[in-house]
N, C-alpha and C positions, 0 to 999 in steps of 0.2 A: 354742356359744361360751361360754367360761368367763369369768365376771365377776371382777374383782379388787376385793374388798371388804376393807377394813381392819377389825380388826387382824389378820385371818387372813393368814398368809404366802402369797404367790403368786409365780409366775414372771412378772416384769415383761417379760422379753424375748419370752415366748410370747403375752402378752396383746395382742390387736390394739388399735390406736388408731383410733377411728372418729370422723370429722368429718362432720357433716350436709352433704349436697350443697347445700342452700339457703344455709347459712352460707358455704360456699366460694364460691359464685357471687356472693353479696352482698359478701363481702370483696374479691373480685377487682374487682367493679364500683366499689366505693368507692375502692379503691387506684388504679384507672385514672383516676377523676375527680380524685383528689388530685394525681396526677402531672401530669395535663393542666392543672390550674389552676396548679400551680407553674411549669410550662414556659411557659404563657401569660403569667403575671405577670413572669417573668424576661425574656421577649422584649419585653414592653411596656416594661419599665423600661429595657432596652437601647436601644429606639427613641427614648426621651426623653432620653438622655444628652446629646445635642447641643443640646437646647432648654431643659431645666430645669436650672438651676445646683444642683448637689449638692456639698456640701463634700467635698473629697478626690477627686472624680471627674475633676478636670482631669488627674490623673496617668494616667488611662486613656483619656479621650476628648478631652482638650484639644488645643491646637495642638502641644504637645510630648508628647502622650500616646502610649501604645502603639497605640491604635486611631484615630489621627488620620486625617483625610481626605488622601490622597496623590494625588488626581487631577491637581493642578496642579504637581506636583514637576518634571515634565519642562520646564516653562518656565524653571526655574533651572539646567538642565543646562548644563555647560560643553563647548565644542567643543575637542577636543584634536587636535593634529596626528597624522597617521597614523604608525604604527610604521615606523622607518627602520632597515634592516639595513646594517651596515657593508659597504663595498665589497669587502672581502676575504672575505666570507661569501656563501654561496649563498642567495638569497631566493626561489627559484621556488616554494617550498612555502607562502609566506605569502600569504594571501588575506583579503579582507574577506568574511566569511560572511554578515553582515547589513548590507547597503549601504542607507544612508538616501537616498532619492531627493531631487533638488534641489527646493526650494520655488518654486512659480510666483510670478512678480513680482506684487506687489499683494495676495498672499494672506498677510496677517499676523495674521489673526484666530485666536485660540487656541480650541480645543475641549476641553471637559471630559468630554463624554459621547461617547466614541469608539464607532463602530458595531462590532458583533461581526464577527469575520472570517468570511468565507465558508468552508464546509466544504471541506476539501482533496479534490479530485477527481482526483488523479493516481495514481501507482503506490502499491500497498500494500506491496510488498517491494522491496528493492534487492539486487542481487547479479549473479553471473555463472552462468548455467546452460546446459547442453546439452540441446537438444530434438531428438527424433527421430520421424519418421513414415515407416514402411516403410524404404526405403533412403536417405531424405533426412534429413540431420542438420545442425544449425547451432548456433551460440552466440548466446545472447541476453545482451547487456550493458546495464546500466541507466544508460548515459550516451549522449550524442549521438555520431553518427559522427565529427564533427570532433574530439571529445575522445579517442575510442578509436583513431583512425588513427595518431597517433605511437606509441602503445603497441604496435600491431601491427608497425610498422617496427622498434621496439626488440626485439621478440621474435625476428625473423629475424636481427637483428644479434647477439643473444646466442647464437643457434644457429650462427653462423658462416656463414650463407647470405646471399648477395648479393641485393639487390632490383634486378631488371633493368628493370622497367617499373612506373611509379607514376602513376596518374591519379586523384587524389582527387576530382575533379569527377564522374567516372563511378562512383567507389567501387570501383576495380579496382586490384589490386596483384599483379604477377607476379614470382616469384623467378627467379634464374638457375638453370642446371643444376647439380645437385649429386649426389653419390653417397653413399648410406647406408653406414654402417660395416658391413663384412662382406659387402657385396653386390658381387660381381664381374661381374654380368650386365647390370644396367640402371642407368640414370641417371634422376633424377627432376626434376620441375619442378612448382611449386604456384602456383595462382591464388587470390587472396583477393578476395571480393566483400563489400562493406559496404553495407547499406541500412537505412532506418529500420525500427524494430520497431513493434509495435502501439501501444505507449505513446509519449507525447511524450518527446523526448530519450532514446530508447533505440535500440539498434542490433542488427542481426542480421548475423552473420559466417558466411560459408560458404567452404569450401575445395574446390578441384577439383584432382585429381592427374593428371599426365601422365607416363607412363613410356616410355622408349625404350631399345633395346639400346645398350650402350656403344660398339658398333662403328659405329653410325650417327653421322655428323657432327652436332654441335650447331648448331642454327640459332636465330637470335634471333626470327624470325617463325615461329610454329607455329600449327597449326589445333587449337584446343582442342576436346576431345570434349564431348558433352552430359553425360556422367557420368564419374566418375573411372575411370582405367585400373585402379587397385588401390584399392578402397574402404577396405580395412584400413589402408593407409598414410595415406590422407586422414583417417580417423577417429583414428588415433594422433596425428597432428599437431594435429587439432582438440582432442583431450583435453588434450594438453600445452599448447596455446595457452590454453585456458580456465583451466587452473591458473595460468599466468603472469598472465593478466589479473585473476584473483581476488586474487593476491598483491599486485598494484600498484593495487588498486581505489581506495585512499585518495589516489592521486596524480592521478586523472582530472581532477577539477574544479579542482585547485590547481596544475596544471602547464600546459605548452604545449599548444596546439591547432593543428590544421591549418586555416589560413584557406581553402585551396582545398577542403578537405573540408566546409567550412561550406556549400558550394553544394548538398550533399546535404540534402534537406529534413529538418529535425529534427522535423517534426510526425509524430505516430504514424499508423499505418494504421487505427486505430479511432477513430471520431468519432460523436457523437450528432447526428442531423439531425431537425429539426422539419418535418413534412409540412404542406402547405397545409390539411389537415383538422384540424390541431392535435394530431396524434399524434407520438410520438417513435419513431425507429428507429435501430438501430446499424449504421453502414456500415463494412465491413471491406474493406480493399484487399488481398485475398489470395484464393487459390483456395478451392474448397469444402472439399476434404479438410483443408487446413491450417486453415481457419476452424472447421470442425466439431470437430477435435481441440482447438483452443485454447479453444473455448466449453465443451466438456466438462471440460477441465482447470480452467478458471476456476470452474465450478460446484463442482467437487470441492474446490478450495482454499478457496472461500468457505463450504463446509459447507452447501450448498443440497441439500435432499432431492429427488432425481430419482426419479420414480415410473415413468416409461416413456421410451423413446427409440427413434427409428427414423431411422437415418442416411440411408437411401435416400429417405424422404419428407421428411427435414429437420424432424422434429417432436420436441420434448422436453417432457414434462409434469412439473410440479413442484408440491410443496406448499411455498409460500414464506411466510416470516415477515419482515415489515418490520424491518430492523435486523440481519438475518443478515450475518455477515462483519465486523461492527463490534465492537471490543473491548467486553466487558461493563463496565457501570458499576462504580465502586469500591464498597466496602462502605458501607452507609448510615451517616451520621454519628450523633453522640451524641443530638442532639435528636430526630431521626427515630426512633431506637430507643426513646427515652423516650415520645414521644407515641403511637407505635403498639405499645408494649410488645414491641419487637423483632419486629414483623410480625404480632402476634396480632390487631390491629385494623386491619390494612391492607386497603384496598379495591381494591388493584391486581389486575386479572384476569390470567389466563394469556395466552400469546401467541395471536394469531389467525392461522390458516393460510389462505392464499389459494391456491386451485387455479389455476395459470397454465400457459399453453402457450407455448413458445418456437418460433417459426417461423424456419428458416434457409433463405433463398431464394438459390439459385444463379444468379448473373448472369454466369457465365463467369469472368473474372479477378477479379471482385468478389463480395461477399456482403452481403446485407441481413438484419438480425435484427429480428424483431418479437415483442413480448410481448403476449399477450391473455389475458383472463380466461376461465375455463371455467364461471363462474357464469351462470345464465340471464339476469340483468340486471346491467349494469355500474353502478357507483356511484362516488362520489368516492373512497371508500376503495380500491376495486379499481383505479382509475386511478393512485392513488398507489403501490399495490403494483406495478403494471406498470412505472411509471417507476423505482421503486426497484430492481427486479430488473435492468432494462436497464442502469442506471448501475452496478450491482454487477458485471455482466459486463464492462462497459467498464473498470472500475478493476482487475479481477483478471486480465484476459486478457493473455497473453504469447505 
């Protein structure tokens, strides 16, 4: 190494700059202590703003300050009349999105420390999708059967196809006979069945096609086959209907509903049940093949690592991290970056992986799902992981 000694000329760019390691570590340690002390003092001073009178601080923390206490502001809120649309305008799209429930009589006590809301345990995504298993395909709509029923009727009306039989209570709608453009041989008839989906307030829509020769007289009463006469025609209508339902998705909850279709149970086919032994299981009101495909799709959508699967045995093995499928936290704030030097002094450990086994039990027309640990001894943490994965499947299944 060439030293740079004055007054002899030397190349300053080529001369290395050496800082002792001990000085670097001491400097970093002192800097960290200084920043920590400054942050602590700042937070302490902020906590005393409301108790210690400081000249000029009323502008920040006083009754009219920027950081004033707003917990009781709702007590001074005014009740305004609901929006009224003139009679000559259509108001079917106007809804109360956040309805305030009536206050019980005798309950006039104000509360300032409101409890935190319970975490949302419903659907993760909203939309209209087509699902298919082997030759069976159907539409999943993220609204209740009573809300989607009028939209299905509107779809046939837009297609110029008459609805011959309509039984919202059973969830069955039959079209009249119609002829497809360019088809001179057969005439067609479609049956729509609507039933609840896995999630609450969701619906599954299936189409069944019946085709007959045009020479055969049309009858109102027909014997519907177990499967479509022409699956391609049924799938084409299913695809077209799904596109229409997606286009009018914003009108579901803000427009008319079928009161008769409300008799179709709006509760989903997936529910968490507590056993007498204190364990949780997921109950699915669907066949084994349908449930198995839905569980695998839910794990894939949630990003769960699947290590092994056996559809015949009904076993899925995973490495699960609690919090999987939940949106990541936002970037740390300024004070956390200052105190931890942007993570250099953070004590947070990496995620813990729990080896879990998912058991899918075939009960005929129903399925039960159990999650158990693969560790030799169960602990409170493994129980929490089992419950977390079970609820994750419940929330992601469609």
